[in-house]
mmCIF file of the N, C-alpha and C atoms, coordinates in Angstrom:
data_MODEL
# 
_entry.id   MODEL 
# 
loop_
_atom_site.group_PDB 
_atom_site.id 
_atom_site.type_symbol 
_atom_site.label_atom_id 
_atom_site.label_alt_id 
_atom_site.label_comp_id 
_atom_site.label_asym_id 
_atom_site.label_entity_id 
_atom_site.label_seq_id 
_atom_site.pdbx_PDB_ins_code 
_atom_site.Cartn_x 
_atom_site.Cartn_y 
_atom_site.Cartn_z 
_atom_site.occupancy 
_atom_site.B_iso_or_equiv 
_atom_site.pdbx_formal_charge 
_atom_site.auth_seq_id 
_atom_site.auth_comp_id 
_atom_site.auth_asym_id 
_atom_site.auth_atom_id 
_atom_site.pdbx_PDB_model_num 
ATOM 1   N N  . MET A 1 1  ? 4.079   -14.092 5.056   1.00 0.00 ? 1  MET A N  1 
ATOM 2   C CA . MET A 1 1  ? 4.967   -13.859 6.155   1.00 0.00 ? 1  MET A CA 1 
ATOM 3   C C  . MET A 1 1  ? 5.422   -12.414 6.050   1.00 0.00 ? 1  MET A C  1 
ATOM 4   N N  . VAL A 1 2  ? 5.294   -11.682 7.134   1.00 0.00 ? 2  VAL A N  1 
ATOM 5   C CA . VAL A 1 2  ? 5.710   -10.288 7.189   1.00 0.00 ? 2  VAL A CA 1 
ATOM 6   C C  . VAL A 1 2  ? 6.837   -10.175 8.199   1.00 0.00 ? 2  VAL A C  1 
ATOM 7   N N  . CYS A 1 3  ? 7.877   -9.442  7.808   1.00 0.00 ? 3  CYS A N  1 
ATOM 8   C CA . CYS A 1 3  ? 9.032   -9.250  8.692   1.00 0.00 ? 3  CYS A CA 1 
ATOM 9   C C  . CYS A 1 3  ? 9.235   -7.764  8.930   1.00 0.00 ? 3  CYS A C  1 
ATOM 10  N N  . GLU A 1 4  ? 9.677   -7.425  10.136  1.00 0.00 ? 4  GLU A N  1 
ATOM 11  C CA . GLU A 1 4  ? 10.006  -6.039  10.425  1.00 0.00 ? 4  GLU A CA 1 
ATOM 12  C C  . GLU A 1 4  ? 11.425  -5.773  9.952   1.00 0.00 ? 4  GLU A C  1 
ATOM 13  N N  . ASP A 1 5  ? 11.602  -4.666  9.230   1.00 0.00 ? 5  ASP A N  1 
ATOM 14  C CA . ASP A 1 5  ? 12.902  -4.286  8.695   1.00 0.00 ? 5  ASP A CA 1 
ATOM 15  C C  . ASP A 1 5  ? 13.097  -2.802  8.957   1.00 0.00 ? 5  ASP A C  1 
ATOM 16  N N  . ASP A 1 6  ? 13.919  -2.481  9.933   1.00 0.00 ? 6  ASP A N  1 
ATOM 17  C CA . ASP A 1 6  ? 14.227  -1.091  10.275  1.00 0.00 ? 6  ASP A CA 1 
ATOM 18  C C  . ASP A 1 6  ? 12.962  -0.282  10.545  1.00 0.00 ? 6  ASP A C  1 
ATOM 19  N N  . GLY A 1 7  ? 12.052  -0.854  11.326  1.00 0.00 ? 7  GLY A N  1 
ATOM 20  C CA . GLY A 1 7  ? 10.834  -0.165  11.726  1.00 0.00 ? 7  GLY A CA 1 
ATOM 21  C C  . GLY A 1 7  ? 9.691   -0.238  10.722  1.00 0.00 ? 7  GLY A C  1 
ATOM 22  N N  . GLU A 1 8  ? 9.904   -0.853  9.568   1.00 0.00 ? 8  GLU A N  1 
ATOM 23  C CA . GLU A 1 8  ? 8.848   -1.018  8.571   1.00 0.00 ? 8  GLU A CA 1 
ATOM 24  C C  . GLU A 1 8  ? 8.553   -2.497  8.397   1.00 0.00 ? 8  GLU A C  1 
ATOM 25  N N  . TYR A 1 9  ? 7.300   -2.810  8.121   1.00 0.00 ? 9  TYR A N  1 
ATOM 26  C CA . TYR A 1 9  ? 6.924   -4.196  7.888   1.00 0.00 ? 9  TYR A CA 1 
ATOM 27  C C  . TYR A 1 9  ? 6.905   -4.459  6.393   1.00 0.00 ? 9  TYR A C  1 
ATOM 28  N N  . ARG A 1 10 ? 7.530   -5.567  5.984   1.00 0.00 ? 10 ARG A N  1 
ATOM 29  C CA . ARG A 1 10 ? 7.642   -5.906  4.566   1.00 0.00 ? 10 ARG A CA 1 
ATOM 30  C C  . ARG A 1 10 ? 7.151   -7.338  4.337   1.00 0.00 ? 10 ARG A C  1 
ATOM 31  N N  . LEU A 1 11 ? 6.454   -7.500  3.218   1.00 0.00 ? 11 LEU A N  1 
ATOM 32  C CA . LEU A 1 11 ? 6.016   -8.830  2.829   1.00 0.00 ? 11 LEU A CA 1 
ATOM 33  C C  . LEU A 1 11 ? 7.234   -9.610  2.370   1.00 0.00 ? 11 LEU A C  1 
ATOM 34  N N  . ALA A 1 12 ? 7.540   -10.707 3.045   1.00 0.00 ? 12 ALA A N  1 
ATOM 35  C CA . ALA A 1 12 ? 8.738   -11.492 2.733   1.00 0.00 ? 12 ALA A CA 1 
ATOM 36  C C  . ALA A 1 12 ? 8.394   -12.854 2.154   1.00 0.00 ? 12 ALA A C  1 
ATOM 37  N N  . GLY A 1 13 ? 7.241   -13.381 2.489   1.00 0.00 ? 13 GLY A N  1 
ATOM 38  C CA . GLY A 1 13 ? 6.884   -14.708 2.006   1.00 0.00 ? 13 GLY A CA 1 
ATOM 39  C C  . GLY A 1 13 ? 5.386   -14.885 1.965   1.00 0.00 ? 13 GLY A C  1 
ATOM 40  N N  . ILE A 1 14 ? 4.961   -15.797 1.128   1.00 0.00 ? 14 ILE A N  1 
ATOM 41  C CA . ILE A 1 14 ? 3.553   -16.150 0.992   1.00 0.00 ? 14 ILE A CA 1 
ATOM 42  C C  . ILE A 1 14 ? 3.452   -17.643 1.258   1.00 0.00 ? 14 ILE A C  1 
ATOM 43  N N  . VAL A 1 15 ? 2.487   -18.034 2.049   1.00 0.00 ? 15 VAL A N  1 
ATOM 44  C CA . VAL A 1 15 ? 2.316   -19.461 2.309   1.00 0.00 ? 15 VAL A CA 1 
ATOM 45  C C  . VAL A 1 15 ? 1.930   -20.125 0.997   1.00 0.00 ? 15 VAL A C  1 
ATOM 46  N N  . SER A 1 16 ? 2.736   -21.095 0.585   1.00 0.00 ? 16 SER A N  1 
ATOM 47  C CA . SER A 1 16 ? 2.456   -21.766 -0.684  1.00 0.00 ? 16 SER A CA 1 
ATOM 48  C C  . SER A 1 16 ? 1.907   -23.171 -0.488  1.00 0.00 ? 16 SER A C  1 
ATOM 49  N N  . ALA A 1 17 ? 2.021   -23.697 0.706   1.00 0.00 ? 17 ALA A N  1 
ATOM 50  C CA . ALA A 1 17 ? 1.479   -25.028 0.957   1.00 0.00 ? 17 ALA A CA 1 
ATOM 51  C C  . ALA A 1 17 ? 1.190   -25.173 2.446   1.00 0.00 ? 17 ALA A C  1 
ATOM 52  N N  . THR A 1 18 ? -0.040  -25.457 2.746   1.00 0.00 ? 18 THR A N  1 
ATOM 53  C CA . THR A 1 18 ? -0.447  -25.724 4.123   1.00 0.00 ? 18 THR A CA 1 
ATOM 54  C C  . THR A 1 18 ? -1.821  -26.389 4.069   1.00 0.00 ? 18 THR A C  1 
ATOM 55  N N  . HIS A 1 19 ? -2.272  -26.859 5.175   1.00 0.00 ? 19 HIS A N  1 
ATOM 56  C CA . HIS A 1 19 ? -3.585  -27.490 5.223   1.00 0.00 ? 19 HIS A CA 1 
ATOM 57  C C  . HIS A 1 19 ? -4.170  -27.245 6.600   1.00 0.00 ? 19 HIS A C  1 
ATOM 58  N N  . SER A 1 20 ? -5.423  -26.870 6.654   1.00 0.00 ? 20 SER A N  1 
ATOM 59  C CA . SER A 1 20 ? -6.053  -26.524 7.927   1.00 0.00 ? 20 SER A CA 1 
ATOM 60  C C  . SER A 1 20 ? -6.160  -27.705 8.883   1.00 0.00 ? 20 SER A C  1 
ATOM 61  N N  . LYS A 1 21 ? -6.067  -28.934 8.382   1.00 0.00 ? 21 LYS A N  1 
ATOM 62  C CA . LYS A 1 21 ? -6.202  -30.099 9.256   1.00 0.00 ? 21 LYS A CA 1 
ATOM 63  C C  . LYS A 1 21 ? -4.867  -30.582 9.820   1.00 0.00 ? 21 LYS A C  1 
ATOM 64  N N  . LEU A 1 22 ? -3.782  -29.913 9.445   1.00 0.00 ? 22 LEU A N  1 
ATOM 65  C CA . LEU A 1 22 ? -2.472  -30.287 9.990   1.00 0.00 ? 22 LEU A CA 1 
ATOM 66  C C  . LEU A 1 22 ? -2.333  -29.739 11.402  1.00 0.00 ? 22 LEU A C  1 
ATOM 67  N N  . PRO A 1 23 ? -1.539  -30.383 12.243  1.00 0.00 ? 23 PRO A N  1 
ATOM 68  C CA . PRO A 1 23 ? -1.315  -29.861 13.593  1.00 0.00 ? 23 PRO A CA 1 
ATOM 69  C C  . PRO A 1 23 ? -0.698  -28.461 13.534  1.00 0.00 ? 23 PRO A C  1 
ATOM 70  N N  . ALA A 1 24 ? -0.980  -27.644 14.544  1.00 0.00 ? 24 ALA A N  1 
ATOM 71  C CA . ALA A 1 24 ? -0.486  -26.264 14.580  1.00 0.00 ? 24 ALA A CA 1 
ATOM 72  C C  . ALA A 1 24 ? 1.032   -26.185 14.530  1.00 0.00 ? 24 ALA A C  1 
ATOM 73  N N  . ASP A 1 25 ? 1.726   -27.203 15.044  1.00 0.00 ? 25 ASP A N  1 
ATOM 74  C CA . ASP A 1 25 ? 3.190   -27.159 15.051  1.00 0.00 ? 25 ASP A CA 1 
ATOM 75  C C  . ASP A 1 25 ? 3.805   -27.734 13.771  1.00 0.00 ? 25 ASP A C  1 
ATOM 76  N N  . TYR A 1 26 ? 2.982   -28.107 12.795  1.00 0.00 ? 26 TYR A N  1 
ATOM 77  C CA . TYR A 1 26 ? 3.487   -28.626 11.518  1.00 0.00 ? 26 TYR A CA 1 
ATOM 78  C C  . TYR A 1 26 ? 4.020   -27.450 10.704  1.00 0.00 ? 26 TYR A C  1 
ATOM 79  N N  . PRO A 1 27 ? 5.218   -27.550 10.163  1.00 0.00 ? 27 PRO A N  1 
ATOM 80  C CA . PRO A 1 27 ? 5.799   -26.385 9.475   1.00 0.00 ? 27 PRO A CA 1 
ATOM 81  C C  . PRO A 1 27 ? 5.058   -26.038 8.184   1.00 0.00 ? 27 PRO A C  1 
ATOM 82  N N  . ALA A 1 28 ? 4.880   -24.740 7.967   1.00 0.00 ? 28 ALA A N  1 
ATOM 83  C CA . ALA A 1 28 ? 4.290   -24.253 6.719   1.00 0.00 ? 28 ALA A CA 1 
ATOM 84  C C  . ALA A 1 28 ? 5.397   -24.130 5.679   1.00 0.00 ? 28 ALA A C  1 
ATOM 85  N N  . ILE A 1 29 ? 5.030   -24.079 4.426   1.00 0.00 ? 29 ILE A N  1 
ATOM 86  C CA . ILE A 1 29 ? 5.991   -23.897 3.339   1.00 0.00 ? 29 ILE A CA 1 
ATOM 87  C C  . ILE A 1 29 ? 5.751   -22.508 2.763   1.00 0.00 ? 29 ILE A C  1 
ATOM 88  N N  . PHE A 1 30 ? 6.784   -21.678 2.789   1.00 0.00 ? 30 PHE A N  1 
ATOM 89  C CA . PHE A 1 30 ? 6.667   -20.308 2.307   1.00 0.00 ? 30 PHE A CA 1 
ATOM 90  C C  . PHE A 1 30 ? 7.380   -20.137 0.977   1.00 0.00 ? 30 PHE A C  1 
ATOM 91  N N  . THR A 1 31 ? 6.899   -19.196 0.178   1.00 0.00 ? 31 THR A N  1 
ATOM 92  C CA . THR A 1 31 ? 7.529   -18.814 -1.078  1.00 0.00 ? 31 THR A CA 1 
ATOM 93  C C  . THR A 1 31 ? 8.141   -17.438 -0.888  1.00 0.00 ? 31 THR A C  1 
ATOM 94  N N  . ARG A 1 32 ? 9.390   -17.259 -1.312  1.00 0.00 ? 32 ARG A N  1 
ATOM 95  C CA . ARG A 1 32 ? 10.068  -15.973 -1.173  1.00 0.00 ? 32 ARG A CA 1 
ATOM 96  C C  . ARG A 1 32 ? 9.516   -14.999 -2.216  1.00 0.00 ? 32 ARG A C  1 
ATOM 97  N N  . VAL A 1 33 ? 8.903   -13.909 -1.747  1.00 0.00 ? 33 VAL A N  1 
ATOM 98  C CA . VAL A 1 33 ? 8.276   -12.932 -2.626  1.00 0.00 ? 33 VAL A CA 1 
ATOM 99  C C  . VAL A 1 33 ? 9.291   -12.296 -3.570  1.00 0.00 ? 33 VAL A C  1 
ATOM 100 N N  . SER A 1 34 ? 10.480  -11.967 -3.082  1.00 0.00 ? 34 SER A N  1 
ATOM 101 C CA . SER A 1 34 ? 11.471  -11.275 -3.916  1.00 0.00 ? 34 SER A CA 1 
ATOM 102 C C  . SER A 1 34 ? 11.852  -12.090 -5.148  1.00 0.00 ? 34 SER A C  1 
ATOM 103 N N  . TYR A 1 35 ? 11.800  -13.400 -5.061  1.00 0.00 ? 35 TYR A N  1 
ATOM 104 C CA . TYR A 1 35 ? 12.124  -14.252 -6.204  1.00 0.00 ? 35 TYR A CA 1 
ATOM 105 C C  . TYR A 1 35 ? 11.106  -14.076 -7.336  1.00 0.00 ? 35 TYR A C  1 
ATOM 106 N N  . PHE A 1 36 ? 9.860   -13.796 -6.978  1.00 0.00 ? 36 PHE A N  1 
ATOM 107 C CA . PHE A 1 36 ? 8.775   -13.704 -7.954  1.00 0.00 ? 36 PHE A CA 1 
ATOM 108 C C  . PHE A 1 36 ? 8.321   -12.276 -8.236  1.00 0.00 ? 36 PHE A C  1 
ATOM 109 N N  . THR A 1 37 ? 9.056   -11.261 -7.759  1.00 0.00 ? 37 THR A N  1 
ATOM 110 C CA . THR A 1 37 ? 8.635   -9.874  -7.907  1.00 0.00 ? 37 THR A CA 1 
ATOM 111 C C  . THR A 1 37 ? 8.364   -9.497  -9.362  1.00 0.00 ? 37 THR A C  1 
ATOM 112 N N  . LYS A 1 38 ? 9.263   -9.822  -10.272 1.00 0.00 ? 38 LYS A N  1 
ATOM 113 C CA . LYS A 1 38 ? 9.066   -9.471  -11.684 1.00 0.00 ? 38 LYS A CA 1 
ATOM 114 C C  . LYS A 1 38 ? 7.798   -10.132 -12.223 1.00 0.00 ? 38 LYS A C  1 
ATOM 115 N N  . TRP A 1 39 ? 7.622   -11.403 -11.947 1.00 0.00 ? 39 TRP A N  1 
ATOM 116 C CA . TRP A 1 39 ? 6.446   -12.125 -12.431 1.00 0.00 ? 39 TRP A CA 1 
ATOM 117 C C  . TRP A 1 39 ? 5.166   -11.521 -11.848 1.00 0.00 ? 39 TRP A C  1 
ATOM 118 N N  . ILE A 1 40 ? 5.157   -11.224 -10.548 1.00 0.00 ? 40 ILE A N  1 
ATOM 119 C CA . ILE A 1 40 ? 3.972   -10.639 -9.902  1.00 0.00 ? 40 ILE A CA 1 
ATOM 120 C C  . ILE A 1 40 ? 3.628   -9.312  -10.570 1.00 0.00 ? 40 ILE A C  1 
ATOM 121 N N  . ASN A 1 41 ? 4.633   -8.443  -10.761 1.00 0.00 ? 41 ASN A N  1 
ATOM 122 C CA . ASN A 1 41 ? 4.385   -7.151  -11.397 1.00 0.00 ? 41 ASN A CA 1 
ATOM 123 C C  . ASN A 1 41 ? 3.914   -7.310  -12.837 1.00 0.00 ? 41 ASN A C  1 
ATOM 124 N N  . ASP A 1 42 ? 4.458   -8.276  -13.578 1.00 0.00 ? 42 ASP A N  1 
ATOM 125 C CA . ASP A 1 42 ? 4.011   -8.530  -14.954 1.00 0.00 ? 42 ASP A CA 1 
ATOM 126 C C  . ASP A 1 42 ? 2.545   -8.958  -14.981 1.00 0.00 ? 42 ASP A C  1 
ATOM 127 N N  . VAL A 1 43 ? 2.156   -9.846  -14.079 1.00 0.00 ? 43 VAL A N  1 
ATOM 128 C CA . VAL A 1 43 ? 0.761   -10.313 -14.017 1.00 0.00 ? 43 VAL A CA 1 
ATOM 129 C C  . VAL A 1 43 ? -0.169  -9.160  -13.668 1.00 0.00 ? 43 VAL A C  1 
ATOM 130 N N  . ILE A 1 44 ? 0.216   -8.330  -12.701 1.00 0.00 ? 44 ILE A N  1 
ATOM 131 C CA . ILE A 1 44 ? -0.610  -7.177  -12.329 1.00 0.00 ? 44 ILE A CA 1 
ATOM 132 C C  . ILE A 1 44 ? -0.739  -6.232  -13.519 1.00 0.00 ? 44 ILE A C  1 
ATOM 133 N N  . ARG A 1 45 ? 0.370   -5.953  -14.205 1.00 0.00 ? 45 ARG A N  1 
ATOM 134 C CA . ARG A 1 45 ? 0.358   -5.043  -15.350 1.00 0.00 ? 45 ARG A CA 1 
ATOM 135 C C  . ARG A 1 45 ? -0.519  -5.603  -16.482 1.00 0.00 ? 45 ARG A C  1 
ATOM 136 N N  . GLU A 1 46 ? -0.413  -6.885  -16.770 1.00 0.00 ? 46 GLU A N  1 
ATOM 137 C CA . GLU A 1 46 ? -1.185  -7.497  -17.857 1.00 0.00 ? 46 GLU A CA 1 
ATOM 138 C C  . GLU A 1 46 ? -2.677  -7.578  -17.552 1.00 0.00 ? 46 GLU A C  1 
ATOM 139 N N  . ASN A 1 47 ? -3.024  -7.730  -16.286 1.00 0.00 ? 47 ASN A N  1 
ATOM 140 C CA . ASN A 1 47 ? -4.423  -7.918  -15.906 1.00 0.00 ? 47 ASN A CA 1 
ATOM 141 C C  . ASN A 1 47 ? -5.069  -6.668  -15.336 1.00 0.00 ? 47 ASN A C  1 
ATOM 142 N N  . GLY A 1 48 ? -4.322  -5.601  -15.237 1.00 0.00 ? 48 GLY A N  1 
ATOM 143 C CA . GLY A 1 48 ? -4.863  -4.370  -14.675 1.00 0.00 ? 48 GLY A CA 1 
ATOM 144 C C  . GLY A 1 48 ? -4.982  -4.468  -13.166 1.00 0.00 ? 48 GLY A C  1 
ATOM 145 N N  . HIS A 1 49 ? -5.232  -3.336  -12.576 1.00 0.00 ? 49 HIS A N  1 
ATOM 146 C CA . HIS A 1 49 ? -5.398  -3.292  -11.125 1.00 0.00 ? 49 HIS A CA 1 
ATOM 147 C C  . HIS A 1 49 ? -6.852  -3.554  -10.799 1.00 0.00 ? 49 HIS A C  1 
ATOM 148 N N  . LYS A 1 50 ? -7.087  -4.447  -9.879  1.00 0.00 ? 50 LYS A N  1 
ATOM 149 C CA . LYS A 1 50 ? -8.435  -4.757  -9.429  1.00 0.00 ? 50 LYS A CA 1 
ATOM 150 C C  . LYS A 1 50 ? -8.738  -3.886  -8.207  1.00 0.00 ? 50 LYS A C  1 
ATOM 151 N N  . LYS A 1 51 ? -10.018 -3.668  -7.969  1.00 0.00 ? 51 LYS A N  1 
ATOM 152 C CA . LYS A 1 51 ? -10.400 -2.940  -6.766  1.00 0.00 ? 51 LYS A CA 1 
ATOM 153 C C  . LYS A 1 51 ? -10.059 -3.789  -5.551  1.00 0.00 ? 51 LYS A C  1 
ATOM 154 N N  . PRO A 1 52 ? -9.486  -3.191  -4.525  1.00 0.00 ? 52 PRO A N  1 
ATOM 155 C CA . PRO A 1 52 ? -9.218  -3.960  -3.305  1.00 0.00 ? 52 PRO A CA 1 
ATOM 156 C C  . PRO A 1 52 ? -10.521 -4.528  -2.746  1.00 0.00 ? 52 PRO A C  1 
ATOM 157 N N  . ASN A 1 53 ? -10.460 -5.739  -2.221  1.00 0.00 ? 53 ASN A N  1 
ATOM 158 C CA . ASN A 1 53 ? -11.662 -6.381  -1.685  1.00 0.00 ? 53 ASN A CA 1 
ATOM 159 C C  . ASN A 1 53 ? -11.745 -6.264  -0.173  1.00 0.00 ? 53 ASN A C  1 
ATOM 160 N N  . GLY A 1 54 ? -10.941 -5.408  0.418   1.00 0.00 ? 54 GLY A N  1 
ATOM 161 C CA . GLY A 1 54 ? -10.942 -5.265  1.862   1.00 0.00 ? 54 GLY A CA 1 
ATOM 162 C C  . GLY A 1 54 ? -9.880  -6.114  2.526   1.00 0.00 ? 54 GLY A C  1 
ATOM 163 N N  . LEU A 1 55 ? -9.412  -7.160  1.858   1.00 0.00 ? 55 LEU A N  1 
ATOM 164 C CA . LEU A 1 55 ? -8.378  -8.013  2.427   1.00 0.00 ? 55 LEU A CA 1 
ATOM 165 C C  . LEU A 1 55 ? -7.020  -7.750  1.790   1.00 0.00 ? 55 LEU A C  1 
ATOM 166 N N  . PHE A 1 56 ? -7.014  -7.535  0.493   1.00 0.00 ? 56 PHE A N  1 
ATOM 167 C CA . PHE A 1 56 ? -5.759  -7.373  -0.229  1.00 0.00 ? 56 PHE A CA 1 
ATOM 168 C C  . PHE A 1 56 ? -5.832  -6.146  -1.123  1.00 0.00 ? 56 PHE A C  1 
ATOM 169 N N  . SER A 1 57 ? -4.716  -5.530  -1.327  1.00 0.00 ? 57 SER A N  1 
ATOM 170 C CA . SER A 1 57 ? -4.595  -4.430  -2.267  1.00 0.00 ? 57 SER A CA 1 
ATOM 171 C C  . SER A 1 57 ? -3.356  -4.708  -3.100  1.00 0.00 ? 57 SER A C  1 
ATOM 172 N N  . PHE A 1 58 ? -3.456  -4.572  -4.409  1.00 0.00 ? 58 PHE A N  1 
ATOM 173 C CA . PHE A 1 58 ? -2.318  -4.865  -5.268  1.00 0.00 ? 58 PHE A CA 1 
ATOM 174 C C  . PHE A 1 58 ? -1.491  -3.608  -5.469  1.00 0.00 ? 58 PHE A C  1 
ATOM 175 N N  . LEU A 1 59 ? -0.233  -3.690  -5.144  1.00 0.00 ? 59 LEU A N  1 
ATOM 176 C CA . LEU A 1 59 ? 0.708   -2.596  -5.309  1.00 0.00 ? 59 LEU A CA 1 
ATOM 177 C C  . LEU A 1 59 ? 1.920   -3.116  -6.041  1.00 0.00 ? 59 LEU A C  1 
ATOM 178 N N  . LYS A 1 60 ? 2.639   -2.213  -6.687  1.00 0.00 ? 60 LYS A N  1 
ATOM 179 C CA . LYS A 1 60 ? 3.877   -2.638  -7.331  1.00 0.00 ? 60 LYS A CA 1 
ATOM 180 C C  . LYS A 1 60 ? 4.858   -3.053  -6.245  1.00 0.00 ? 60 LYS A C  1 
ATOM 181 N N  . LEU A 1 61 ? 5.500   -4.186  -6.433  1.00 0.00 ? 61 LEU A N  1 
ATOM 182 C CA . LEU A 1 61 ? 6.460   -4.704  -5.465  1.00 0.00 ? 61 LEU A CA 1 
ATOM 183 C C  . LEU A 1 61 ? 7.869   -4.322  -5.872  1.00 0.00 ? 61 LEU A C  1 
ATOM 184 N N  . HIS A 1 62 ? 8.677   -4.018  -4.900  1.00 0.00 ? 62 HIS A N  1 
ATOM 185 C CA . HIS A 1 62 ? 10.089  -3.698  -5.123  1.00 0.00 ? 62 HIS A CA 1 
ATOM 186 C C  . HIS A 1 62 ? 10.936  -4.690  -4.359  1.00 0.00 ? 62 HIS A C  1 
ATOM 187 N N  . ASN A 1 63 ? 12.101  -5.096  -4.925  1.00 0.00 ? 63 ASN A N  1 
ATOM 188 C CA . ASN A 1 63 ? 12.966  -5.999  -4.166  1.00 0.00 ? 63 ASN A CA 1 
ATOM 189 C C  . ASN A 1 63 ? 13.889  -5.186  -3.315  1.00 0.00 ? 63 ASN A C  1 
# 
């Protein structure tokens, strides 16, 4: 989930549970990125930076 904040777009949530066979109006379950920022940065640091695959690029996250 991306939200606009003062003219900039920020990653605010990641879909943590959904299913392609659910109706379009069925609510998705999002995970708040800011809650996991330290863990995400630790995992990136421990595993090194991977080459972007065209879909995602790993950057250090700030809360």
